[in-house]
NUMI-695124 format. One record per residue: residue in three letters; x, y, z negated of N, C-alpha, C in turn. Coordinates in steps of 0.1 Angstrom, whole numbers, plus 5000, padded with zeros to 4 digits. Atoms other than C-alpha are relative to their C-alpha. Layout:
<ALA, <X, Y, Z>, <X, Y, Z>, <X, Y, Z>>
...
//
This chain:
<UNK, <5008, 4988, 5000>, <5000, 5000, 5000>, <5009, 5012, 5000>>
<UNK, <4992, 4988, 4999>, <5015, 5033, 5011>, <4995, 5011, 4991>>
<UNK, <5004, 4989, 5009>, <5015, 5062, 4988>, <5006, 5013, 5005>>
<UNK, <4995, 4988, 4994>, <5017, 5097, 5002>, <5007, 5009, 4989>>
<UNK, <4992, 4992, 5009>, <5040, 5123, 4987>, <4992, 5008, 4990>>
<UNK, <5008, 4992, 5009>, <5012, 5144, 4972>, <4995, 4991, 4988>>
<UNK, <5005, 5009, 5011>, <4998, 5114, 4953>, <5011, 4997, 4990>>
<UNK, <4989, 5003, 5009>, <5033, 5106, 4940>, <5003, 5011, 4991>>
<UNK, <4997, 4988, 5009>, <5037, 5141, 4926>, <4990, 5000, 4988>>
<UNK, <5010, 5000, 5010>, <5005, 5136, 4906>, <5001, 4987, 4991>>
<UNK, <4999, 5013, 5007>, <5013, 5100, 4896>, <5010, 5001, 4988>>
<UNK, <4990, 5000, 5011>, <5030, 5092, 4863>, <5014, 4995, 5005>>
<UNK, <4986, 5003, 4996>, <5068, 5090, 4866>, <5006, 4990, 4991>>
<UNK, <4994, 5010, 5008>, <5086, 5059, 4854>, <5015, 4999, 5005>>
<UNK, <4985, 5003, 4998>, <5124, 5055, 4851>, <5003, 4986, 4996>>
<UNK, <4996, 5013, 5003>, <5135, 5019, 4853>, <5015, 4999, 4999>>
<UNK, <4986, 5001, 5002>, <5169, 5013, 4838>, <5004, 4985, 4998>>
<UNK, <4997, 5015, 5000>, <5183, 4978, 4846>, <5012, 4998, 5009>>
<UNK, <4988, 5002, 4992>, <5217, 4966, 4858>, <4999, 4988, 5009>>
<UNK, <5002, 5012, 4991>, <5204, 4934, 4875>, <4992, 5006, 5012>>
<UNK, <5005, 4994, 4988>, <5198, 4945, 4911>, <4986, 4994, 5004>>
<UNK, <5012, 5007, 4996>, <5171, 4919, 4918>, <4988, 5004, 4991>>
<UNK, <5010, 4997, 5009>, <5151, 4926, 4887>, <4996, 5015, 5001>>
<UNK, <5003, 4985, 4999>, <5154, 4964, 4891>, <4992, 5002, 5013>>
<UNK, <5008, 4999, 4988>, <5141, 4961, 4927>, <4986, 4995, 4999>>
<UNK, <5013, 5006, 5002>, <5113, 4939, 4916>, <4991, 5009, 4992>>
<UNK, <5007, 4991, 5008>, <5102, 4963, 4889>, <4996, 5013, 5008>>
<UNK, <5002, 4988, 4992>, <5105, 4992, 4913>, <4988, 4998, 5009>>
<UNK, <5011, 5003, 4990>, <5082, 4975, 4939>, <4987, 4998, 4993>>
<UNK, <5012, 5003, 5007>, <5057, 4962, 4914>, <4993, 5013, 4994>>
<UNK, <5005, 4988, 5006>, <5053, 4995, 4896>, <4995, 5010, 5010>>
<UNK, <5005, 4991, 4989>, <5050, 5015, 4928>, <4987, 4995, 5005>>
<UNK, <5013, 5005, 4995>, <5022, 4992, 4939>, <4988, 5003, 4990>>
<UNK, <5010, 4995, 5010>, <5004, 5003, 4907>, <4997, 5014, 5001>>
<UNK, <5002, 4986, 4998>, <5006, 5038, 4919>, <5009, 5010, 4993>>
<UNK, <4990, 4992, 5007>, <5035, 5051, 4898>, <5011, 5005, 5009>>
<UNK, <4988, 4994, 4994>, <5063, 5073, 4910>, <5012, 4994, 4993>>
<UNK, <4989, 5008, 5007>, <5094, 5051, 4902>, <5014, 5005, 5005>>
<UNK, <4986, 4998, 4997>, <5131, 5060, 4900>, <5008, 4990, 4992>>
<UNK, <4992, 5010, 5007>, <5159, 5037, 4889>, <5014, 5004, 4996>>
<UNK, <4987, 4997, 5004>, <5192, 5037, 4871>, <5006, 4986, 4996>>
<UNK, <4993, 5013, 5003>, <5218, 5008, 4867>, <5008, 5000, 4987>>
<UNK, <4994, 5000, 5014>, <5232, 5019, 4833>, <4996, 5012, 4992>>
<UNK, <5005, 4990, 5010>, <5226, 5041, 4803>, <5005, 5014, 5004>>
<UNK, <4995, 4986, 4996>, <5248, 5070, 4815>, <4992, 5006, 5011>>
<UNK, <5008, 4995, 4989>, <5230, 5073, 4848>, <4985, 5003, 4995>>
<UNK, <5013, 4998, 5006>, <5197, 5070, 4829>, <4998, 5013, 4993>>
<UNK, <5001, 4988, 5007>, <5204, 5099, 4807>, <5000, 5012, 5010>>
<UNK, <5000, 4990, 4990>, <5213, 5121, 4837>, <4987, 5001, 5007>>
<UNK, <5012, 5000, 4993>, <5182, 5111, 4856>, <4988, 5005, 4991>>
<UNK, <5011, 4996, 5009>, <5159, 5115, 4826>, <5000, 5015, 4997>>
<UNK, <4999, 4986, 5003>, <5171, 5150, 4819>, <4996, 5008, 5012>>
<UNK, <5003, 4993, 4987>, <5167, 5160, 4856>, <4985, 4998, 5004>>
<UNK, <5013, 5004, 4994>, <5134, 5142, 4864>, <4989, 5001, 4990>>
<UNK, <5010, 5000, 5011>, <5116, 5142, 4830>, <4989, 4990, 5003>>
<UNK, <5010, 5010, 4998>, <5099, 5109, 4835>, <4990, 4999, 4989>>
<UNK, <5010, 5001, 5011>, <5067, 5101, 4816>, <5003, 4988, 4991>>
<UNK, <4996, 5012, 5008>, <5081, 5068, 4804>, <5013, 4994, 5006>>
<UNK, <4987, 5006, 4996>, <5114, 5049, 4805>, <4999, 4985, 4996>>
<UNK, <4998, 5014, 5003>, <5118, 5011, 4808>, <5015, 4998, 4999>>
<UNK, <4986, 5000, 5003>, <5152, 5006, 4792>, <5006, 4986, 4997>>
<UNK, <4993, 5012, 5003>, <5173, 4974, 4794>, <5010, 5002, 4989>>
<UNK, <4991, 4998, 5011>, <5195, 4968, 4764>, <5014, 4997, 5005>>
<UNK, <4986, 5004, 4997>, <5226, 4950, 4778>, <5003, 5005, 5014>>
<UNK, <4996, 4994, 4987>, <5242, 4971, 4805>, <5015, 5005, 4999>>
<UNK, <4986, 4995, 5000>, <5278, 4982, 4815>, <5000, 5015, 4997>>
<UNK, <4997, 4986, 5002>, <5293, 5015, 4806>, <4993, 5006, 4987>>
<UNK, <5008, 4996, 5011>, <5265, 5025, 4782>, <4988, 4991, 4999>>
<UNK, <5012, 5009, 5001>, <5239, 5001, 4768>, <4987, 5008, 4997>>
<UNK, <5013, 4993, 5001>, <5202, 5009, 4764>, <4998, 5006, 4986>>
<UNK, <5002, 4995, 5014>, <5203, 5014, 4726>, <5008, 5014, 4999>>
<UNK, <4992, 4987, 5001>, <5231, 5041, 4729>, <4993, 5010, 5009>>
<UNK, <5006, 4990, 4991>, <5213, 5057, 4758>, <4987, 5006, 4994>>
<UNK, <5012, 4996, 5006>, <5180, 5058, 4739>, <5003, 5010, 4989>>
<UNK, <4996, 4991, 5010>, <5197, 5074, 4709>, <5004, 5014, 5005>>
<UNK, <4996, 4988, 4994>, <5213, 5100, 4731>, <4988, 5008, 5005>>
<UNK, <5012, 4993, 4995>, <5180, 5109, 4748>, <4991, 5005, 4989>>
<UNK, <5008, 4995, 5011>, <5162, 5112, 4715>, <5007, 5012, 4993>>
<UNK, <4993, 4989, 5006>, <5189, 5137, 4705>, <4999, 5013, 5008>>
<UNK, <5001, 4988, 4992>, <5181, 5161, 4733>, <4986, 5005, 4999>>
<UNK, <5013, 4994, 5002>, <5152, 5186, 4729>, <4991, 4997, 5012>>
<UNK, <5008, 5002, 4988>, <5141, 5181, 4765>, <4996, 4986, 5004>>
<UNK, <5003, 5014, 4997>, <5140, 5143, 4765>, <4995, 4992, 4987>>
<UNK, <5003, 5008, 5013>, <5132, 5133, 4728>, <4986, 4995, 5000>>
<UNK, <5014, 5004, 5000>, <5095, 5131, 4735>, <4996, 4989, 5011>>
<UNK, <5003, 5010, 4989>, <5098, 5106, 4765>, <5000, 4987, 4993>>
<UNK, <5000, 5013, 5006>, <5086, 5072, 4753>, <5008, 4990, 5007>>
<UNK, <4991, 5011, 4995>, <5110, 5043, 4758>, <4995, 4987, 4996>>
<UNK, <5003, 5014, 5002>, <5100, 5007, 4762>, <5013, 4992, 5002>>
<UNK, <4987, 5008, 4999>, <5131, 4985, 4754>, <4997, 4986, 5006>>
<UNK, <5001, 5013, 4994>, <5136, 4954, 4775>, <5012, 4992, 4994>>
<UNK, <4989, 5007, 5007>, <5155, 4928, 4755>, <4998, 4985, 5003>>
<UNK, <5001, 5014, 4999>, <5163, 4891, 4756>, <4993, 4994, 4989>>
<UNK, <5008, 5006, 5010>, <5140, 4868, 4737>, <5007, 4996, 4988>>
<UNK, <4992, 5005, 5011>, <5168, 4854, 4716>, <5008, 5011, 4992>>
<UNK, <4993, 4990, 5006>, <5181, 4888, 4706>, <4991, 5009, 4991>>
<UNK, <5010, 4993, 5008>, <5157, 4898, 4678>, <5007, 5013, 4994>>
<UNK, <4993, 4988, 5006>, <5184, 4922, 4663>, <4999, 5012, 5010>>
<UNK, <5000, 4989, 4990>, <5183, 4942, 4696>, <4986, 5007, 5000>>
<UNK, <5014, 4994, 5001>, <5145, 4947, 4692>, <5000, 5010, 4989>>
<UNK, <5000, 4991, 5012>, <5151, 4962, 4657>, <5008, 5012, 5003>>
<UNK, <4991, 4989, 4997>, <5180, 4983, 4669>, <4994, 5010, 5010>>
<UNK, <5006, 4991, 4990>, <5160, 4996, 4699>, <4989, 5008, 4993>>
<UNK, <5010, 4992, 5006>, <5131, 5006, 4677>, <5006, 5010, 4990>>
<UNK, <4993, 4991, 5009>, <5154, 5022, 4652>, <5006, 5012, 5008>>
<UNK, <4995, 4990, 4991>, <5170, 5041, 4681>, <4990, 5010, 5005>>
<UNK, <5010, 4991, 4995>, <5137, 5056, 4690>, <4990, 4995, 5010>>
<UNK, <5009, 5006, 4991>, <5120, 5032, 4713>, <4986, 4998, 4994>>
<UNK, <5014, 5001, 5005>, <5082, 5031, 4711>, <4994, 4986, 5000>>
<UNK, <5004, 5013, 4998>, <5078, 4995, 4722>, <5011, 4992, 5006>>
<UNK, <4990, 5008, 4993>, <5097, 4965, 4735>, <4993, 4988, 5007>>
<UNK, <5005, 5012, 4993>, <5092, 4935, 4758>, <5012, 4991, 5002>>
<UNK, <4989, 5009, 4999>, <5113, 4904, 4761>, <5001, 4993, 5013>>
<UNK, <4997, 5007, 4987>, <5129, 4887, 4791>, <5000, 4985, 4996>>
<UNK, <5007, 4996, 4987>, <5117, 4867, 4809>, <4986, 5005, 4997>>
<UNK, <5013, 4994, 5004>, <5086, 4888, 4808>, <4989, 4996, 5011>>
<UNK, <5012, 5002, 4992>, <5051, 4883, 4823>, <4996, 5013, 5006>>
<UNK, <5003, 4987, 4994>, <5045, 4911, 4848>, <4987, 5006, 4996>>
<UNK, <5012, 4994, 5005>, <5009, 4916, 4839>, <5001, 5006, 4986>>
<UNK, <4998, 4995, 5013>, <5019, 4920, 4803>, <5008, 5013, 5000>>
<UNK, <4992, 4988, 4999>, <5046, 4945, 4812>, <4992, 5012, 5005>>
<UNK, <5008, 4989, 4994>, <5022, 4966, 4833>, <4990, 5005, 4989>>
<UNK, <5009, 4996, 5010>, <4997, 4965, 4804>, <5006, 5009, 4989>>
<UNK, <4992, 4992, 5010>, <5023, 4978, 4780>, <5003, 5014, 5005>>
<UNK, <4998, 4987, 4994>, <5032, 5006, 4804>, <4988, 5008, 5000>>
<UNK, <5012, 4993, 5000>, <4996, 5016, 4807>, <4996, 5005, 4986>>
<UNK, <5003, 4996, 5013>, <4991, 5016, 4770>, <5009, 5012, 4995>>
<UNK, <4991, 4989, 5004>, <5022, 5038, 4764>, <4996, 5013, 5007>>
<UNK, <5004, 4989, 4992>, <5011, 5061, 4792>, <4988, 5007, 4994>>
<UNK, <5012, 4995, 5006>, <4977, 5065, 4775>, <5004, 5008, 4987>>
<UNK, <4995, 4993, 5012>, <4995, 5074, 4743>, <5007, 5013, 5004>>
<UNK, <4993, 4988, 4995>, <5017, 5099, 4762>, <4990, 5011, 5004>>
<UNK, <5010, 4991, 4996>, <4986, 5115, 4777>, <4994, 5007, 4988>>
<UNK, <5006, 4994, 5012>, <4970, 5120, 4743>, <5010, 5010, 4993>>
<UNK, <4990, 4992, 5006>, <5003, 5134, 4730>, <5002, 5013, 5008>>
<UNK, <4999, 4988, 4992>, <5006, 5158, 4759>, <4988, 5010, 4998>>
<UNK, <5012, 4992, 5002>, <4970, 5170, 4753>, <5002, 5008, 4986>>
<UNK, <4998, 4994, 5013>, <4979, 5177, 4716>, <5010, 5011, 5001>>
<UNK, <4990, 4990, 4999>, <5010, 5196, 4726>, <4994, 5013, 5007>>
<UNK, <5007, 4988, 4993>, <4989, 5218, 4750>, <4991, 5008, 4991>>
<UNK, <5009, 4994, 5010>, <4964, 5225, 4723>, <5008, 5009, 4990>>
<UNK, <4991, 4993, 5010>, <4992, 5235, 4699>, <5006, 5012, 5007>>
<UNK, <4994, 4989, 4993>, <5008, 5257, 4725>, <4990, 5011, 5002>>
<UNK, <5010, 4990, 4998>, <4975, 5275, 4732>, <4997, 5007, 4987>>
<UNK, <5002, 4994, 5013>, <4970, 5281, 4695>, <5011, 5009, 4996>>
<UNK, <4989, 4992, 5003>, <5005, 5294, 4691>, <5000, 5013, 5008>>
<UNK, <5001, 4988, 4991>, <5001, 5317, 4721>, <4990, 5010, 4994>>
<UNK, <5010, 4991, 5005>, <4969, 5331, 4706>, <5005, 5007, 4987>>
<UNK, <4995, 4994, 5012>, <4985, 5336, 4672>, <5011, 5010, 5003>>
<UNK, <4989, 4991, 4996>, <5016, 5352, 4688>, <4995, 5013, 5006>>
<UNK, <5006, 4988, 4994>, <4995, 5375, 4709>, <4994, 5010, 4990>>
<UNK, <5006, 4991, 5010>, <4975, 5387, 4679>, <5011, 5006, 4991>>
<UNK, <4990, 4994, 5008>, <5007, 5392, 4659>, <5007, 5011, 5007>>
<UNK, <4994, 4989, 4992>, <5023, 5412, 4687>, <4991, 5012, 5000>>
<UNK, <5009, 4988, 4999>, <4992, 5434, 4691>, <5000, 5007, 4986>>
<UNK, <5001, 4994, 5013>, <4990, 5440, 4653>, <5013, 5008, 4997>>
<UNK, <4987, 4993, 5003>, <5028, 5448, 4651>, <5001, 5013, 5008>>
<UNK, <4999, 4988, 4991>, <5026, 5472, 4681>, <4991, 5011, 4994>>
<UNK, <5009, 4990, 5006>, <4996, 5490, 4665>, <5006, 5006, 4987>>
<UNK, <4994, 4995, 5013>, <5014, 5493, 4631>, <5011, 5009, 5003>>
<UNK, <4988, 4992, 4997>, <5046, 5506, 4647>, <4995, 5013, 5007>>
<UNK, <5004, 4987, 4994>, <5027, 5531, 4669>, <4994, 5009, 4990>>
<UNK, <5006, 4991, 5010>, <5006, 5544, 4640>, <5011, 5006, 4991>>
<UNK, <4990, 4995, 5008>, <5037, 5547, 4619>, <5009, 5011, 5007>>
<UNK, <4992, 4990, 4993>, <5056, 5565, 4646>, <4992, 5013, 5002>>
<UNK, <5008, 4988, 4999>, <5027, 5589, 4652>, <5000, 5007, 4987>>
<UNK, <5001, 4993, 5013>, <5024, 5596, 4614>, <5014, 5007, 4997>>
<UNK, <4987, 4994, 5003>, <5062, 5601, 4610>, <5004, 5011, 5009>>
<UNK, <4998, 4989, 4991>, <5064, 5622, 4641>, <4993, 5013, 4996>>
<UNK, <5008, 4989, 5005>, <5037, 5644, 4627>, <5007, 5007, 4988>>
<UNK, <4993, 4995, 5011>, <5056, 5647, 4595>, <5013, 5008, 5004>>
<UNK, <4988, 4993, 4996>, <5088, 5657, 4613>, <4996, 5014, 5005>>
<UNK, <5005, 4987, 4995>, <5069, 5685, 4632>, <4996, 5009, 4989>>
<UNK, <5004, 4992, 5011>, <5053, 5697, 4600>, <5011, 5005, 4992>>
<UNK, <4989, 4996, 5009>, <5085, 5697, 4580>, <5009, 5010, 5008>>
<UNK, <4991, 4991, 4992>, <5104, 5714, 4609>, <4994, 5014, 4999>>
<UNK, <5006, 4987, 5001>, <5078, 5742, 4609>, <5001, 5007, 4986>>
<UNK, <4998, 4995, 5014>, <5080, 5745, 4571>, <5014, 5006, 4998>>
<UNK, <4986, 4996, 5001>, <5117, 5747, 4573>, <5003, 5013, 5007>>
<UNK, <4998, 4988, 4992>, <5117, 5774, 4600>, <4992, 5012, 4993>>
<UNK, <5008, 4990, 5006>, <5089, 5793, 4582>, <5006, 5006, 4988>>
<UNK, <4994, 4996, 5013>, <5105, 5794, 4548>, <5014, 5006, 5002>>
<UNK, <4987, 4994, 4997>, <5139, 5801, 4563>, <4999, 5014, 5004>>
<UNK, <5002, 4986, 4995>, <5125, 5832, 4580>, <4994, 5009, 4989>>
<UNK, <5007, 4992, 5009>, <5102, 5844, 4552>, <5006, 5001, 4986>>
<UNK, <4995, 5000, 5013>, <5119, 5833, 4521>, <5013, 4991, 5000>>
<UNK, <4988, 5008, 5000>, <5155, 5822, 4519>, <5003, 4993, 4988>>
<UNK, <4999, 5008, 5012>, <5149, 5798, 4491>, <5007, 4987, 5003>>
<UNK, <4992, 5011, 4996>, <5176, 5772, 4492>, <4993, 4986, 4996>>
<UNK, <5007, 5012, 5005>, <5155, 5746, 4472>, <4990, 4995, 5010>>
<UNK, <5011, 5004, 4991>, <5126, 5747, 4497>, <5007, 4995, 5013>>
<UNK, <4993, 5005, 4987>, <5150, 5744, 4527>, <5006, 4987, 4998>>
<UNK, <4994, 5013, 5003>, <5169, 5715, 4511>, <4990, 4989, 4999>>
<UNK, <5010, 5010, 5002>, <5137, 5697, 4502>, <4994, 4996, 5014>>
<UNK, <5005, 5003, 4986>, <5123, 5701, 4538>, <5010, 4992, 5008>>
<UNK, <4989, 5007, 4992>, <5156, 5690, 4553>, <5001, 4985, 4996>>
<UNK, <5000, 5014, 5005>, <5156, 5659, 4530>, <4988, 4992, 5005>>
<UNK, <5012, 5007, 4995>, <5121, 5650, 4541>, <5001, 4996, 5014>>
<UNK, <4997, 5003, 4986>, <5130, 5653, 4577>, <5010, 4988, 5002>>
<UNK, <4989, 5011, 4999>, <5161, 5631, 4572>, <4994, 4987, 4996>>
<UNK, <5006, 5013, 5004>, <5141, 5604, 4554>, <4990, 4995, 5010>>
<UNK, <5010, 5004, 4989>, <5114, 5604, 4581>, <5007, 4995, 5012>>
<UNK, <4992, 5005, 4989>, <5140, 5600, 4608>, <5005, 4986, 4997>>
<UNK, <4995, 5013, 5004>, <5155, 5571, 4588>, <4989, 4989, 5001>>
<UNK, <5011, 5009, 4999>, <5120, 5555, 4586>, <4997, 4996, 5014>>
<UNK, <5002, 5003, 4986>, <5116, 5558, 4623>, <5010, 4990, 5006>>
<UNK, <4989, 5009, 4996>, <5150, 5541, 4629>, <4997, 4986, 4994>>
<UNK, <5003, 5013, 5006>, <5140, 5514, 4605>, <4989, 4993, 5008>>
<UNK, <5011, 5006, 4992>, <5107, 5508, 4624>, <5005, 4995, 5013>>
<UNK, <4994, 5004, 4988>, <5127, 5506, 4656>, <5008, 4987, 4998>>
<UNK, <4992, 5012, 5003>, <5151, 5480, 4641>, <4990, 4988, 4997>>
<UNK, <5010, 5010, 5004>, <5121, 5461, 4626>, <4993, 4994, 5013>>
<UNK, <5007, 5004, 4987>, <5104, 5460, 4661>, <5009, 4991, 5008>>
<UNK, <4990, 5008, 4993>, <5136, 5446, 4677>, <5001, 4986, 4993>>
<UNK, <4999, 5012, 5008>, <5139, 5420, 4649>, <4988, 4991, 5003>>
<UNK, <5012, 5008, 4997>, <5103, 5408, 4654>, <5000, 4995, 5014>>
<UNK, <5000, 5004, 4986>, <5107, 5407, 4691>, <5010, 4988, 5002>>
<UNK, <4991, 5011, 4998>, <5138, 5385, 4688>, <4995, 4987, 4993>>
<UNK, <5005, 5011, 5006>, <5122, 5362, 4663>, <4989, 4993, 5008>>
<UNK, <5011, 5006, 4992>, <5091, 5357, 4685>, <5006, 4993, 5012>>
<UNK, <4993, 5006, 4988>, <5114, 5351, 4715>, <5006, 4986, 4997>>
<UNK, <4994, 5013, 5004>, <5132, 5323, 4696>, <4989, 4990, 4998>>
<UNK, <5011, 5010, 5002>, <5099, 5307, 4687>, <4995, 4995, 5013>>
<UNK, <5005, 5004, 4987>, <5088, 5307, 4723>, <5010, 4991, 5007>>
<UNK, <4990, 5009, 4994>, <5121, 5292, 4734>, <5000, 4986, 4994>>
<UNK, <5000, 5013, 5006>, <5118, 5264, 4709>, <4988, 4992, 5005>>
<UNK, <5012, 5007, 4996>, <5082, 5256, 4720>, <5001, 4995, 5015>>
<UNK, <5000, 5004, 4985>, <5089, 5256, 4758>, <5014, 4995, 5004>>
//
């Protein structure tokens, strides 16, 4: 069954990591027949590179591979911000129970043993993809809530800063007029010094508001970068 490029873009993406050429080709073919967009890697190092570039929806990860095994590759992927949420199904040998435990401890969400029954593997893939879909929905909801909260915070901050600037600007004008008036009509040093001090404090307040605004902007930017 041929799958056009537009359908592939919408299909879930699966990365198959397997050093056995025949098995890798078999999985590639069978999963594509299910309508998935499939890419492959022959060892853990290549898998990490492809996972970070392609952002697959799920990874089928063999354990025993040259250069970098599946357990080390899974640990590495779980350490990156952009790949830590990709679910990994570990593929292990039936007589290697310790590999199953290590794989789960490394961050794998499920495992299947060789030799595996293809319908079972496909069922496990579908189950994990359903979980991933629910997870993605939750992330989208959280992002929307964060956006709304951030928008409200930004609006409130801007209003507060603008009101404060308007108030302080008015004080500066008033104090300047008082300073000029008293300097012309009454050369009282106390009045002049008091007015000058008020102007100085108001300017300091304006500078503080400017610094506060920059700080808030930076903090919000950091939050956005962590989310996206």
